[in-house]
Residue frames as qw, qx, qy, qz and C-alpha x, y, z in Angstrom:
[[0.126, 0.162, -0.979, 0.010, 18.18, -116.76, -139.16],
 [0.655, -0.214, -0.204, -0.695, 14.84, -118.45, -139.38],
 [0.412, -0.253, 0.767, -0.422, 13.73, -120.68, -136.44],
 [0.305, -0.034, -0.899, -0.313, 12.52, -124.21, -137.36],
 [0.615, -0.164, 0.209, -0.743, 8.91, -124.72, -136.32],
 [0.043, 0.093, -0.992, 0.069, 7.89, -128.10, -134.95],
 [0.567, -0.243, -0.415, -0.668, 4.39, -129.57, -135.49],
 [0.678, -0.322, 0.452, -0.482, 2.36, -131.39, -132.84],
 [0.962, 0.206, -0.106, -0.145, 2.61, -134.46, -135.09],
 [0.590, 0.499, -0.521, 0.363, 6.41, -134.35, -134.87],
 [0.283, -0.513, 0.574, -0.572, 6.21, -134.00, -131.03],
 [0.899, -0.074, 0.236, -0.362, 3.91, -137.00, -130.87],
 [0.885, 0.368, -0.268, 0.097, 6.33, -138.92, -133.04],
 [0.233, 0.620, -0.574, 0.482, 9.22, -137.89, -130.87],
 [0.576, -0.388, 0.480, -0.536, 7.44, -139.11, -127.81],
 [0.974, 0.131, 0.012, -0.185, 6.90, -142.40, -129.55],
 [0.612, 0.542, -0.500, 0.284, 10.73, -142.65, -130.14],
 [0.137, -0.472, 0.656, -0.573, 11.02, -142.52, -126.35],
 [0.257, -0.124, -0.958, -0.002, 8.50, -145.34, -126.10],
 [0.178, 0.376, 0.548, -0.726, 5.67, -143.10, -124.95],
 [0.096, 0.391, 0.764, 0.504, 2.68, -143.54, -127.21],
 [0.150, 0.592, 0.420, -0.671, 0.61, -140.36, -127.31],
 [0.432, 0.557, 0.576, 0.414, -1.51, -139.20, -130.21],
 [0.205, 0.296, 0.105, 0.927, -1.58, -135.78, -131.58],
 [0.461, -0.628, -0.362, -0.512, -5.03, -135.30, -129.94],
 [0.746, -0.517, -0.315, 0.279, -3.69, -136.51, -126.53],
 [0.515, -0.017, -0.081, 0.853, -0.88, -133.90, -126.84],
 [0.064, -0.510, -0.284, -0.810, -3.39, -131.23, -127.64],
 [0.625, -0.640, -0.409, -0.183, -5.52, -132.13, -124.60],
 [0.705, -0.355, -0.278, 0.548, -2.45, -132.05, -122.30],
 [0.356, 0.166, 0.042, 0.918, -1.37, -128.75, -123.63],
 [0.290, -0.604, -0.347, -0.656, -4.83, -127.29, -123.14],
 [0.711, -0.588, -0.386, -0.010, -5.13, -128.65, -119.62],
 [0.687, -0.336, -0.151, 0.626, -1.80, -127.24, -118.68],
 [0.007, -0.904, -0.175, 0.391, -2.43, -123.74, -120.09],
 [0.397, -0.305, 0.497, 0.708, -0.14, -123.87, -123.03],
 [0.021, -0.278, -0.643, -0.714, -3.03, -123.56, -125.49],
 [0.418, -0.021, 0.159, -0.894, -6.29, -121.54, -125.25],
 [0.031, 0.154, 0.987, 0.019, -9.00, -124.14, -124.34],
 [0.376, 0.466, 0.386, -0.702, -12.08, -121.87, -124.84],
 [0.457, 0.375, 0.747, 0.304, -14.12, -123.04, -127.71],
 [0.266, 0.873, 0.156, -0.378, -14.18, -120.04, -130.12],
 [0.660, 0.738, -0.120, 0.076, -12.11, -118.63, -132.91],
 [0.022, 0.762, -0.605, 0.231, -8.92, -118.75, -130.64],
 [0.939, -0.234, 0.207, -0.146, -9.37, -122.50, -129.72],
 [0.932, -0.006, 0.134, 0.338, -6.09, -124.27, -129.65],
 [0.336, 0.832, -0.168, 0.409, -4.15, -120.99, -130.10],
 [0.602, -0.005, -0.500, 0.622, -0.97, -120.77, -127.99],
 [0.340, -0.841, -0.355, 0.226, -1.54, -118.87, -124.73],
 [0.126, 0.967, -0.096, 0.201, -0.26, -115.35, -124.51],
 [0.530, -0.725, 0.436, 0.059, 2.58, -116.51, -122.16],
 [0.810, 0.032, 0.473, 0.345, 3.79, -119.18, -124.58],
 [0.517, 0.763, 0.177, 0.345, 3.88, -116.50, -127.32],
 [0.086, -0.967, 0.188, -0.147, 5.63, -114.07, -125.19],
 [0.650, -0.549, 0.508, 0.134, 8.23, -116.61, -124.06],
 [0.383, 0.602, -0.578, -0.397, 8.72, -117.70, -127.61],
 [0.486, -0.128, 0.850, -0.157, 7.63, -121.38, -126.90],
 [0.458, 0.408, 0.780, 0.122, 5.03, -121.52, -129.61],
 [0.146, 0.247, -0.245, -0.926, 3.69, -119.64, -132.62],
 [0.666, 0.440, 0.505, -0.329, 0.50, -119.87, -134.72],
 [0.235, -0.159, 0.717, 0.637, 0.98, -121.18, -138.09],
 [0.554, 0.527, 0.309, -0.566, -1.66, -120.01, -140.51],
 [0.303, 0.039, 0.816, 0.490, -2.48, -121.61, -143.88],
 [0.401, 0.473, 0.083, -0.780, -4.44, -120.06, -146.58],
 [0.286, 0.125, 0.867, 0.389, -6.16, -122.22, -149.36],
 [0.376, 0.265, -0.124, -0.879, -8.47, -121.22, -152.10],
 [0.471, 0.225, 0.836, -0.169, -11.55, -123.20, -152.98],
 [0.305, 0.451, 0.691, 0.474, -14.01, -123.16, -155.76],
 [0.046, 0.854, 0.402, 0.326, -15.38, -119.81, -156.91],
 [0.238, 0.619, -0.249, 0.706, -12.52, -118.00, -155.35],
 [0.667, -0.701, -0.109, -0.229, -13.61, -118.93, -151.79],
 [0.314, 0.571, -0.617, 0.441, -10.79, -118.53, -149.28],
 [0.850, -0.448, -0.271, -0.049, -10.23, -120.89, -146.35],
 [0.148, 0.675, -0.548, 0.472, -7.82, -120.15, -143.55],
 [0.884, -0.363, -0.295, 0.010, -6.60, -122.50, -140.89],
 [0.078, 0.750, -0.517, 0.405, -4.19, -122.09, -138.10],
 [0.908, -0.247, -0.326, 0.089, -2.39, -124.57, -135.83],
 [0.396, -0.853, 0.340, 0.021, 0.08, -124.16, -133.03],
 [0.837, 0.354, -0.293, 0.296, 3.68, -125.00, -133.70],
 [0.714, -0.624, 0.000, 0.317, 6.53, -125.35, -131.31],
 [0.277, 0.846, -0.442, 0.107, 9.72, -123.38, -131.62],
 [0.670, 0.215, -0.627, 0.334, 12.96, -125.31, -130.79],
 [0.025, -0.357, 0.539, -0.763, 12.97, -123.43, -127.46],
 [0.707, -0.174, 0.154, -0.668, 9.40, -124.51, -126.71],
 [0.903, 0.045, -0.394, -0.168, 9.94, -128.00, -127.63],
 [0.507, 0.268, -0.645, 0.506, 12.95, -128.26, -125.36],
 [0.247, -0.248, 0.472, -0.809, 10.96, -126.76, -122.49],
 [0.762, -0.042, 0.084, -0.641, 7.63, -128.73, -123.02],
 [0.743, 0.221, -0.611, -0.163, 8.85, -132.12, -124.34],
 [0.269, 0.199, -0.825, 0.455, 10.36, -133.17, -120.93],
 [0.384, -0.018, 0.454, -0.804, 7.17, -132.34, -119.28],
 [0.792, 0.182, -0.235, -0.533, 5.19, -134.31, -121.77],
 [0.574, 0.294, -0.760, 0.081, 7.57, -137.25, -121.29],
 [0.048, -0.141, 0.749, -0.646, 7.14, -137.12, -117.55],
 [0.646, 0.099, 0.204, -0.729, 3.33, -137.16, -117.92],
 [0.758, 0.298, -0.476, -0.331, 3.50, -139.98, -120.49],
 [0.347, 0.285, -0.834, 0.321, 5.83, -142.07, -118.24],
 [0.282, -0.061, 0.669, -0.685, 3.53, -141.67, -115.20],
 [0.728, 0.206, -0.034, -0.653, 0.50, -142.50, -117.34],
 [0.700, 0.297, -0.633, -0.147, 2.13, -145.60, -118.70],
 [0.158, 0.185, -0.839, 0.488, 3.21, -146.76, -115.20],
 [0.501, 0.057, 0.463, -0.729, -0.38, -146.35, -113.85],
 [0.768, 0.286, -0.258, -0.512, -1.80, -148.22, -116.86],
 [0.545, 0.284, -0.788, 0.047, 0.71, -151.13, -116.43],
 [0.018, -0.107, 0.849, -0.517, -0.60, -151.68, -112.84],
 [0.636, 0.065, 0.139, -0.756, -4.20, -151.93, -113.82]]
């Protein structure tokens, strides 16, 4: 049975359904700050942390495309598993609610 993978865009959209507006970039920043993604700028930037991979919360989704003259381009992006979304989404919601509350008092 294949597990459905959830993109960061889908998570940001789901947050919006709860009334918490966070862009995909803000979700990425939060994930890096909290150790779910590698934040070191190199070829593993935005890769799920080893612990996330081990616990099955996230995977790396790789895409290969071909350009002119047979040039090969690869890109990778983190994707949540359903288990990972169920674990991380409540934490993101809590953060977004707290941020929204602070901004409403300014």
